[in-house]
C-alpha positions as CSV (number, residue, x, y, z in Angstrom):
1,X,0.0,0.0,0.0
2,X,1.4,3.4,-1.0
3,X,2.4,5.8,1.7
4,X,0.0,8.7,2.3
5,X,1.8,12.0,2.2
6,X,0.6,15.5,3.1
7,X,0.1,17.5,-0.1
8,X,3.0,19.7,-1.1
9,X,2.5,23.5,-0.7
10,X,1.3,25.5,-3.7
11,X,3.2,28.8,-3.9
12,X,0.2,30.9,-5.0
13,X,-1.7,29.7,-2.0
14,X,0.7,31.6,0.2
15,X,1.0,34.8,-1.7
16,X,4.3,33.7,-3.3
17,X,5.0,34.0,-7.0
18,X,6.9,31.4,-9.0
19,X,8.5,34.3,-10.9
20,X,9.3,36.8,-8.2
21,X,9.2,34.6,-5.1
22,X,8.4,36.4,-1.9
23,X,8.5,39.8,-3.6
24,X,5.2,41.0,-4.9
25,X,4.8,40.3,-8.6
26,X,3.6,43.9,-9.3
27,X,5.6,46.9,-8.3
28,X,4.8,48.3,-4.8
29,X,2.6,51.5,-4.8
30,X,4.4,54.8,-5.0
31,X,1.5,56.7,-3.4
32,X,-1.8,55.8,-1.7
33,X,-4.6,56.5,-4.1
34,X,-7.2,57.6,-1.5
35,X,-6.8,61.3,-0.7
36,X,-7.9,60.4,2.9
37,X,-4.4,59.3,3.5
38,X,-2.9,62.6,2.1
39,X,-1.6,63.6,5.6
40,X,0.6,60.4,5.7
41,X,1.8,60.9,2.1
42,X,2.6,64.6,2.6
43,X,4.5,64.0,5.7
44,X,6.4,61.1,4.0
45,X,7.2,63.3,1.0
46,X,9.1,65.7,3.3
47,X,10.3,62.9,5.6
48,X,14.0,63.3,5.2
49,X,13.9,67.1,5.4
50,X,11.8,67.0,8.5
51,X,14.2,64.5,10.1
52,X,17.2,66.6,9.2
53,X,15.6,69.8,10.6
54,X,14.7,67.9,13.8
55,X,11.0,68.7,13.2
56,X,9.7,65.3,12.3
57,X,8.3,64.7,15.8
58,X,6.5,68.0,15.7
59,X,4.9,67.1,12.4
60,X,3.9,63.7,13.6
61,X,2.3,65.2,16.7
62,X,0.1,67.3,14.4
63,X,-1.1,64.3,12.3
64,X,-4.8,63.2,12.6
65,X,-5.6,59.7,13.6
66,X,-6.5,57.9,10.4
67,X,-8.4,54.6,10.1
68,X,-6.1,52.0,8.5
69,X,-9.1,49.8,7.8
70,X,-9.7,52.0,4.7
71,X,-6.5,50.5,3.2
72,X,-8.5,48.1,1.0
73,X,-6.0,46.2,-1.2
74,X,-2.9,44.3,-0.2
75,X,-0.8,46.8,-2.1
76,X,-2.3,49.7,-0.2
77,X,-1.8,47.9,3.1
78,X,1.9,47.3,2.2
79,X,2.4,51.0,1.3
80,X,0.7,52.1,4.5
81,X,2.9,49.7,6.5
82,X,6.1,51.1,4.9
83,X,5.1,54.7,5.6
84,X,4.2,54.0,9.2
85,X,7.4,51.9,9.7
86,X,9.7,54.7,8.6
87,X,7.8,57.5,10.3
88,X,7.7,55.5,13.6
89,X,11.3,54.5,13.7
90,X,12.4,58.0,12.8
91,X,10.1,59.4,15.5
92,X,11.5,57.0,18.1
93,X,15.2,57.3,17.3
94,X,15.2,61.0,16.2
95,X,18.2,62.8,14.7
96,X,20.8,63.2,17.5
97,X,17.9,63.3,20.0
98,X,16.9,61.3,23.0
99,X,15.1,58.1,22.1
100,X,11.3,58.5,22.5
101,X,9.7,55.9,24.7
102,X,6.2,56.7,23.6
103,X,4.8,56.5,20.1
104,X,1.8,58.9,19.4
105,X,-1.6,57.3,18.7
106,X,-1.6,58.9,15.2
107,X,1.2,56.4,14.3
108,X,0.7,53.6,16.8
109,X,-3.0,52.8,16.3
110,X,-3.0,52.6,12.4
111,X,0.4,50.8,12.5
112,X,-1.0,48.1,14.8
113,X,-4.1,47.8,12.6
114,X,-2.3,47.5,9.3
115,X,0.2,45.1,10.9
116,X,-2.7,42.9,11.9
117,X,-4.1,43.0,8.4
118,X,-0.7,41.8,7.0
119,X,-0.2,39.4,9.9
120,X,3.1,41.0,10.7
121,X,4.6,42.9,13.6
122,X,4.2,46.7,14.1
123,X,7.9,47.4,13.8
124,X,10.3,48.0,10.9
125,X,10.9,44.7,9.2
126,X,12.7,43.1,6.3
127,X,9.4,43.0,4.5
128,X,8.9,46.8,4.8
129,X,12.3,48.0,3.6
130,X,13.3,45.2,1.2
131,X,10.2,43.5,-0.2
132,X,7.8,46.4,-0.4
133,X,10.2,49.3,-1.0
134,X,11.4,49.0,-4.6
135,X,10.6,50.1,-8.1
136,X,11.8,49.3,-11.6
137,X,13.8,51.8,-13.5
138,X,12.6,50.2,-16.8
139,X,9.3,48.6,-16.6
140,X,10.1,45.8,-19.0
141,X,13.5,45.1,-17.4
142,X,14.6,42.5,-14.8
143,X,14.5,42.8,-11.0
144,X,18.3,43.1,-10.6
145,X,20.7,45.7,-9.4
146,X,20.9,47.4,-12.8
147,X,17.2,48.1,-12.9
148,X,16.1,48.7,-9.3
149,X,15.6,51.8,-7.1
150,X,14.1,52.3,-3.6
151,X,10.9,54.1,-2.9
152,X,12.2,55.6,0.4
153,X,15.1,55.6,2.8
154,X,15.5,56.8,6.3
155,X,18.7,58.6,5.8
156,X,18.2,59.9,2.2
157,X,21.6,58.3,1.2
158,X,22.4,56.2,-1.8
159,X,24.3,53.9,0.5
160,X,21.0,53.0,2.3
161,X,19.3,52.4,-1.0
162,X,22.0,50.1,-2.1
163,X,21.8,48.2,1.2
164,X,18.1,47.5,0.6
165,X,18.4,46.8,-3.1
166,X,21.1,44.2,-2.8
167,X,18.8,42.3,-0.5
168,X,15.8,42.9,-2.9
169,X,17.9,41.5,-5.7
170,X,18.8,38.5,-3.6
171,X,15.1,37.8,-3.1
172,X,14.5,38.1,-6.8
173,X,17.5,36.0,-7.8
174,X,16.4,33.2,-5.4
175,X,12.8,33.1,-6.6
176,X,13.3,30.3,-9.1
177,X,14.7,28.1,-6.3
178,X,11.3,27.8,-4.7
179,X,9.7,25.9,-7.6
180,X,12.8,23.7,-7.9
181,X,12.7,22.9,-4.2
182,X,9.0,21.8,-4.4
183,X,9.8,19.7,-7.5
184,X,12.7,18.1,-5.6
185,X,10.3,17.2,-2.7
186,X,8.1,15.5,-5.3
187,X,11.1,13.6,-6.9
188,X,12.1,12.3,-3.4
189,X,8.6,10.9,-3.0
190,X,8.9,9.3,-6.5
191,X,12.4,7.9,-5.6
192,X,13.7,9.5,-8.8
193,X,17.4,10.0,-8.1
194,X,18.4,11.0,-11.6
195,X,15.9,13.9,-11.8
196,X,16.6,14.9,-8.2
197,X,20.3,15.4,-9.0
198,X,19.4,17.7,-11.8
199,X,17.1,19.8,-9.6
200,X,19.7,20.0,-6.9
201,X,22.3,21.1,-9.5
202,X,19.9,23.9,-10.5
203,X,19.4,25.0,-6.9
204,X,23.1,24.9,-6.3
205,X,23.6,27.3,-9.2
206,X,21.0,29.7,-7.9
207,X,22.5,29.8,-4.4
208,X,25.9,30.5,-6.0
209,X,24.2,33.5,-7.7
210,X,22.9,34.6,-4.3
211,X,26.4,34.6,-2.9
212,X,27.6,36.7,-5.9
213,X,24.8,39.3,-5.4
214,X,25.5,39.6,-1.7
215,X,29.2,40.3,-2.4
216,X,28.1,43.4,-4.4
217,X,27.1,45.0,-1.1
218,X,30.7,46.3,-0.8
219,X,30.5,48.2,-4.1
220,X,28.2,51.1,-3.1
221,X,27.4,50.9,0.6
222,X,30.0,52.6,2.6
223,X,30.6,50.9,6.0
224,X,30.9,54.3,7.9
225,X,27.7,55.7,6.4
226,X,25.8,52.4,7.1
227,X,26.9,52.1,10.8
228,X,26.6,55.8,11.8
229,X,23.8,57.1,9.6
230,X,21.5,54.2,8.6
231,X,21.7,51.3,11.0
232,X,20.5,53.2,14.1
233,X,17.1,53.6,12.5
234,X,16.7,49.9,11.7
235,X,16.9,48.9,15.3
236,X,13.8,47.8,17.2
237,X,13.2,48.1,20.9
238,X,14.1,44.7,22.2
239,X,17.3,44.4,24.3
240,X,17.9,48.1,23.7
241,X,18.4,49.3,27.2
242,X,21.9,50.5,26.3
243,X,20.5,52.4,23.4
244,X,18.0,54.3,25.6
245,X,14.9,52.1,25.6
246,X,15.1,49.8,28.6
247,X,11.4,49.1,28.6
248,X,10.7,49.1,24.9
249,X,8.2,51.6,23.4
250,X,4.7,52.5,24.4
251,X,2.2,52.4,21.6
252,X,-0.4,55.0,22.7
253,X,-3.9,53.9,22.1
254,X,-2.9,50.2,21.7
255,X,-3.2,47.6,24.5
256,X,-3.8,50.4,27.1
257,X,-0.4,51.9,26.2
258,X,1.6,48.9,27.4
259,X,5.3,48.8,26.4
260,X,6.2,46.6,23.5
261,X,9.6,45.0,23.0
262,X,10.0,44.1,19.4
263,X,13.1,43.3,17.3
264,X,14.1,45.5,14.4
265,X,14.8,44.7,10.8
266,X,17.1,41.7,10.3
267,X,18.3,39.5,7.5
268,X,17.0,36.6,9.6
269,X,13.5,37.7,8.6
270,X,14.1,36.7,5.0
271,X,11.6,33.9,4.1
272,X,13.9,32.9,1.2
273,X,16.8,32.0,3.6
274,X,14.5,30.1,5.9
275,X,13.2,28.2,2.9
276,X,16.7,27.1,2.0
277,X,17.4,26.1,5.6
278,X,14.3,24.0,5.8
279,X,14.8,22.4,2.4
280,X,18.3,21.2,3.2
281,X,17.6,20.3,6.8
282,X,19.6,23.0,8.5
283,X,18.7,23.1,12.2
284,X,19.3,26.2,14.3
285,X,19.5,26.3,18.1
286,X,19.6,29.1,20.7
287,X,23.0,30.9,20.6
288,X,25.5,29.0,22.7
289,X,23.5,25.8,22.7
290,X,24.3,23.2,20.0
291,X,23.5,19.8,21.3
292,X,24.5,16.9,19.0
293,X,21.4,15.3,17.5
294,X,19.0,17.8,19.0
295,X,16.3,18.1,16.3
296,X,13.0,17.8,18.2
297,X,10.6,20.5,17.0
298,X,9.1,22.8,19.5
299,X,6.7,25.7,19.1
300,X,8.4,29.1,19.3
301,X,7.0,31.9,21.4
302,X,5.9,35.3,20.0
303,X,7.8,38.5,20.7
304,X,7.4,40.1,24.1
305,X,4.3,42.3,24.5
306,X,0.7,41.8,23.4
307,X,0.3,40.3,20.0
308,X,-2.9,40.7,18.0
309,X,-2.2,38.7,14.9
310,X,-4.4,35.7,14.3
311,X,-1.6,33.2,14.2
312,X,-1.1,33.6,17.9
313,X,-4.7,32.9,18.9
314,X,-5.4,29.7,20.9
315,X,-7.3,27.7,18.3
316,X,-6.7,24.5,16.5
317,X,-6.7,26.2,13.1
318,X,-4.2,28.9,14.0
319,X,-2.1,26.6,16.0
320,X,-1.3,24.7,12.8
321,X,0.1,27.9,11.4
322,X,2.5,28.5,14.3
323,X,6.1,28.1,13.1
324,X,8.0,25.1,14.4
325,X,11.6,25.4,15.5
326,X,14.4,23.1,14.6
327,X,16.0,23.6,18.0
328,X,15.2,22.3,21.4
329,X,14.3,25.6,23.0
330,X,11.8,28.3,22.4
331,X,14.5,30.9,22.9
332,X,15.7,30.6,19.3
333,X,16.2,33.9,17.5
334,X,16.0,32.6,13.9
335,X,12.7,30.8,14.7
336,X,11.3,33.9,16.5
337,X,12.1,35.9,13.3
338,X,9.2,34.1,11.5
339,X,6.8,36.2,13.6
340,X,8.2,39.3,11.8
341,X,7.3,37.9,8.3
342,X,4.0,38.4,6.5
343,X,1.5,35.8,7.7
344,X,1.1,33.8,4.4
345,X,4.9,33.4,4.1
346,X,5.2,32.2,7.6
347,X,2.4,29.7,6.9
348,X,4.3,28.5,3.9
349,X,7.4,27.8,6.0
350,X,5.3,25.9,8.4
351,X,3.9,23.8,5.6
352,X,7.3,23.3,4.0
353,X,8.7,22.1,7.4
354,X,6.0,19.4,7.6
355,X,6.9,18.0,4.1
356,X,10.7,18.6,3.8
357,X,12.3,15.3,3.0
358,X,15.4,15.9,0.9
359,X,18.1,15.5,3.6
360,X,16.4,12.4,5.1
361,X,16.3,10.9,1.6
362,X,19.9,11.6,0.8
363,X,21.0,10.4,4.3
364,X,19.1,7.1,3.8
365,X,20.8,6.6,0.4
366,X,24.2,7.3,1.9
367,X,23.6,4.7,4.6
368,X,23.0,1.9,2.1
369,X,25.5,-0.9,2.2
370,X,26.4,-0.6,-1.5
371,X,26.8,3.0,-2.7
372,X,26.5,3.4,-6.5
373,X,28.2,6.1,-8.5
374,X,24.8,7.8,-8.9
375,X,24.2,8.0,-5.1
376,X,27.7,9.3,-4.6
377,X,26.9,12.1,-7.1
378,X,23.6,12.8,-5.2
379,X,25.5,13.2,-1.9
380,X,28.0,15.4,-3.5
381,X,25.5,17.8,-5.1
382,X,23.5,17.9,-1.9
383,X,26.6,18.8,0.1
384,X,27.5,21.4,-2.5
385,X,24.1,23.1,-2.0
386,X,24.6,23.2,1.7
387,X,28.2,24.5,1.2
388,X,26.9,27.4,-0.9
389,X,24.4,28.3,1.9
390,X,27.4,28.2,4.3
391,X,29.4,30.4,2.0
392,X,26.5,32.9,1.9
393,X,26.7,33.1,5.7
394,X,30.5,33.4,5.5
395,X,30.1,36.5,3.4
396,X,27.5,37.8,5.7
397,X,29.9,37.5,8.7
398,X,32.5,39.3,6.7
399,X,30.0,42.1,6.0
400,X,29.0,42.4,9.6
401,X,32.7,42.5,10.7
402,X,33.4,45.4,8.3
403,X,30.1,47.3,8.5
404,X,29.4,46.9,12.2
405,X,32.1,45.5,14.5
406,X,35.0,47.5,13.0
407,X,33.0,50.7,12.9
408,X,32.0,50.2,16.5
409,X,35.6,49.7,17.5
410,X,36.8,52.7,15.6
411,X,34.3,55.3,16.6
412,X,33.1,58.2,14.4
413,X,35.6,59.9,12.1
414,X,35.6,63.1,10.0
415,X,36.7,63.2,6.4
416,X,36.2,66.9,5.4
417,X,33.6,69.7,5.8
418,X,32.6,68.5,9.3
419,X,33.3,69.9,12.7
420,X,36.9,70.9,13.3
421,X,38.7,68.1,15.0
422,X,40.7,69.2,18.0
423,X,43.0,66.4,19.3
424,X,43.0,66.2,23.0
425,X,44.8,64.0,25.5
426,X,42.8,60.8,26.1
427,X,41.0,60.5,29.4
428,X,42.7,57.2,29.9
429,X,46.1,56.1,28.5
430,X,44.6,52.8,27.4
431,X,42.2,54.7,25.0
432,X,45.0,56.0,22.9
433,X,45.1,54.3,19.4
434,X,42.4,52.0,20.7
435,X,39.9,52.5,17.9
436,X,41.6,52.0,14.6
437,X,43.7,49.1,13.2
438,X,46.7,50.2,11.2
439,X,45.6,48.4,8.1
440,X,42.3,50.2,8.1
441,X,43.8,53.7,8.3
442,X,43.1,56.1,5.4
443,X,45.2,59.2,4.7
444,X,42.1,61.2,3.9
445,X,40.4,60.5,7.3
446,X,41.1,61.8,10.7
447,X,40.2,58.9,12.9
448,X,41.7,59.7,16.3
449,X,38.9,59.7,18.9
450,X,38.5,62.3,21.6
451,X,37.3,61.3,25.0
452,X,34.2,63.0,26.2
453,X,34.2,64.8,29.5
454,X,30.6,63.6,30.0
455,X,30.2,60.6,32.3
456,X,28.9,57.6,30.4
457,X,30.1,58.8,27.0
458,X,33.6,57.4,26.8
459,X,34.8,57.4,23.2
460,X,32.5,60.1,22.0
461,X,33.6,62.2,19.1
462,X,33.3,65.9,18.4
463,X,31.4,64.8,15.2
464,X,28.4,64.8,17.6
465,X,29.1,67.9,19.8
466,X,25.5,67.8,21.2
467,X,26.4,64.4,22.6
468,X,29.4,65.8,24.5
469,X,27.2,68.7,25.8
470,X,24.0,66.9,26.6
471,X,25.2,63.2,27.0
472,X,22.5,62.4,24.4
473,X,22.2,58.7,23.6
474,X,22.5,58.0,19.9
475,X,20.9,54.5,19.8
476,X,23.1,52.0,18.1
477,X,25.4,54.7,16.6
478,X,28.1,54.6,19.2
479,X,31.6,53.6,19.8
480,X,32.1,50.3,21.5
481,X,33.0,50.8,25.2
482,X,36.2,49.3,26.5
483,X,35.4,45.9,28.2
484,X,32.1,45.5,26.4
485,X,32.4,42.7,23.9
486,X,28.7,42.5,23.0
487,X,27.8,44.2,19.6
488,X,24.1,44.3,19.3
489,X,22.3,43.5,16.0
490,X,19.2,45.5,15.0
491,X,17.3,42.5,16.1
492,X,18.8,42.7,19.6
493,X,21.2,39.7,19.3
494,X,24.8,39.4,20.4
495,X,25.7,39.6,16.7
496,X,28.9,37.7,16.0
497,X,28.3,34.6,18.2
498,X,24.8,34.3,16.7
499,X,26.1,34.5,13.1
500,X,29.0,32.2,13.6
501,X,26.8,29.5,15.2
502,X,24.3,29.9,12.3
503,X,27.1,29.3,9.8
504,X,28.4,26.3,11.7
505,X,25.0,24.8,12.0
506,X,24.6,25.1,8.2
507,X,27.9,23.3,7.7
508,X,26.7,20.5,10.1
509,X,23.9,19.7,7.7
510,X,26.3,18.2,5.1
511,X,26.0,14.4,4.7
512,X,29.8,14.1,4.6
513,X,31.2,16.3,7.3
514,X,33.8,18.9,6.4
515,X,35.7,21.5,8.5
516,X,34.0,24.9,8.8
517,X,37.1,26.6,7.4
518,X,38.5,25.2,4.2
519,X,40.8,26.6,1.5
520,X,37.7,27.1,-0.7
521,X,36.1,29.2,2.1
522,X,39.2,31.4,2.6
523,X,39.6,32.1,-1.1
524,X,35.9,32.6,-1.7
């Protein structure tokens, strides 16, 4: 009697396109068509200028409370969500201002409403700035870096646009892999090794392209601009006590004004990367916890604070849509990031987890007493796919090291046209030459830090004189303090240990184990 299998997911059932993947097939709206939402659009039109002039909060406080239920279509809801994400994060973090612990009802109430409609969290997410924030330069052209532009940025810089667009291009490049993965699942059920090898070879080629696109980040996104000008606005309000938000943020008019602690935008919110992990059996565990053979699924918990979305309701139907983790603890950052994805995409990952069978199939074939040449090839191409995912994470670690860790250790610097830099004697002898490695020095940059006379601002630079005067927190845009080895990601994680473990867990999924570091890795 033939085994009864659960039906494989159909992409279109989960708002996923076989052509564009998790990106919408049509371009995101450039403006909301209903004049009712003109106050949002007018504020958003002058968004960067208002932020630069430190008048954004004033403008927001003058906004009327609009009803997000009048956002009828999915495209309108996505546009409204993007606007509210950017206005809200700019309001909270400000421009060299104290972080705001309370979000006005004119933003908070409609933001919560539209987030519920999209089954996502009311905080800036990967979906907002990457998936719903692009436009084509030529309408009949491809969705690649030669034909994409952003709809909006928080800083007004081309570096920020490039940061988003590289990730948008990754989503577009990886779209064909989704259909191939589903076909591979079908071929496993049919025990068709020949065709499975061909599909895996195709997937391997696509992941190689993802690595190549990710490497292009270095071309037009300057690490200094990203760390000091862009990244602070991407942060959420979970684990952000050191950035000025120990309790999170109050959403006025929502849940009786209770504080919410929500993670900010993170690459871990990409449904594409989760899909690859699930397809190839990559299991992730809480940082610092990697038990051998631990693969028992467990239901992950939602973010801190009240959650309205239907997937968190206590019912049999919605329980089936709750993402399952690959680890043995609910405290798993990667699994928790699924709550920051659009609801249909999260449901797709849940369905895919229930039917994923490629690694089990290849492992079973590898365990056979007699291993044919064909099975050897199957194992090889499977491991090559996993290796490409691992290389993708290698490049990501390199990026984080350059764009975040090194910038945090260096402190702010001035190239030209900024405030005059007046060298002063360091407050502590150990601070001298602490911030810049010799091989990263540039003749055109003055990189010596000055120690602030203000308590709690060690390592501050005159680039931000108001910080020296008022001891104003600048969110995540700050020099790493001596003795503090934790560099927070915008999602609130201890960044480098988390990324290294994710990379190592990927490598563990190979059928034939190999060292994490190889000659191929180093030269990649």
